[in-house]
C-alpha positions in Angstrom: 20.4 96.6 -108.0 20.9 94.5 -104.9 21.0 90.7 -104.9 20.2 88.4 -102.0 20.5 84.6 -102.1 20.0 81.6 -100.0 20.5 77.9 -100.4 18.7 74.8 -99.3 20.0 71.2 -99.3 17.9 68.1 -99.9 17.4 65.4 -97.2 18.2 61.7 -97.5 15.0 61.2 -99.6 15.7 64.1 -102.0 13.2 66.5 -100.5 13.8 70.1 -99.5 11.9 72.9 -97.8 13.1 76.3 -96.5 11.4 79.4 -95.2 13.6 82.4 -95.6 12.8 85.9 -94.1 14.2 89.1 -95.7 13.6 92.8 -95.4 12.9 95.0 -98.4 15.8 97.3 -99.3 13.3 100.1 -100.0 10.7 102.0 -98.0 7.9 101.2 -100.4 6.4 98.0 -102.0 8.3 96.9 -105.0 8.8 94.0 -107.5 11.8 91.6 -107.4 13.1 89.0 -109.8 13.6 85.4 -108.6 15.9 82.8 -110.1 16.7 79.2 -109.0 20.0 77.4 -109.7 20.9 73.7 -109.4 24.7 73.4 -109.5 25.2 69.6 -109.0 24.9 66.7 -109.3 24.7 66.0 -113.0 21.6 64.3 -114.5 19.4 65.7 -111.7 16.3 68.0 -111.8 14.4 69.8 -109.1 10.6 70.0 -109.2 9.3 72.5 -106.6 7.2 75.4 -105.6 8.0 78.9 -104.5 6.0 81.7 -102.8 6.7 85.1 -101.4 4.3 87.0 -99.1 4.5 89.6 -96.4 5.6 88.4 -92.9 2.5 89.9 -91.4 0.4 87.4 -93.4 -0.7 89.6 -96.2 -0.9 87.6 -99.4 1.1 89.3 -102.2 1.6 86.5 -104.7 0.3 83.2 -105.8 2.5 80.1 -105.3 4.3 79.0 -108.5 5.6 75.7 -109.7 9.1 75.3 -111.2 11.5 72.8 -112.7 15.2 73.4 -112.9 17.9 70.9 -114.0 21.6 70.6 -113.4 23.6 73.6 -114.5 20.6 75.7 -115.3 19.7 79.1 -113.9 15.9 79.2 -114.1 13.9 82.5 -114.0 11.1 82.2 -111.5 9.5 85.5 -112.6 8.7 88.8 -110.9 7.2 88.9 -107.4 5.7 91.7 -105.4 7.2 92.3 -101.9 6.1 94.4 -99.0 8.1 97.4 -97.9 8.8 95.6 -94.6 9.6 92.0 -93.8 8.8 89.3 -96.3 8.9 85.5 -96.3 10.0 83.2 -99.1 8.9 79.6 -99.0 10.6 77.1 -101.3 10.0 73.3 -101.3 10.3 70.4 -103.7 12.2 67.2 -104.6 14.9 66.0 -106.8 14.3 63.7 -109.8 15.8 61.1 -109.5 15.9 61.1 -105.7 19.3 62.5 -104.5 20.5 63.4 -101.0 22.6 66.5 -100.3 21.7 68.4 -103.5 21.9 72.2 -103.1 19.4 74.5 -104.7 20.2 78.3 -104.6 17.5 81.0 -104.9 18.5 84.5 -105.9 16.3 87.6 -105.3 17.3 90.7 -107.4 15.8 94.1 -106.6 15.8 97.3 -108.7 
């Protein structure tokens, strides 16, 4: 089981958005598990959306809403990915508004 992760930091107004491209580790379409984690600061939550589709524009999944709070690792569910290049789009905001807050997204295959 391979794990790939990326992080995004909120701006001065507590908003974040990141588009991350990744290649499938297999030569066939597969399903992956996504998780989000908010490490700090305390008393902070993230409200956001996440979506994964093929880089060629093929829609593989519907966008999902999520909410994760400080110290939690939140399961974002299972997602279909293309056997080639894929694009993950994650965006949202902190509640309350907090700058320089890091959200980590993990993609687990297998």
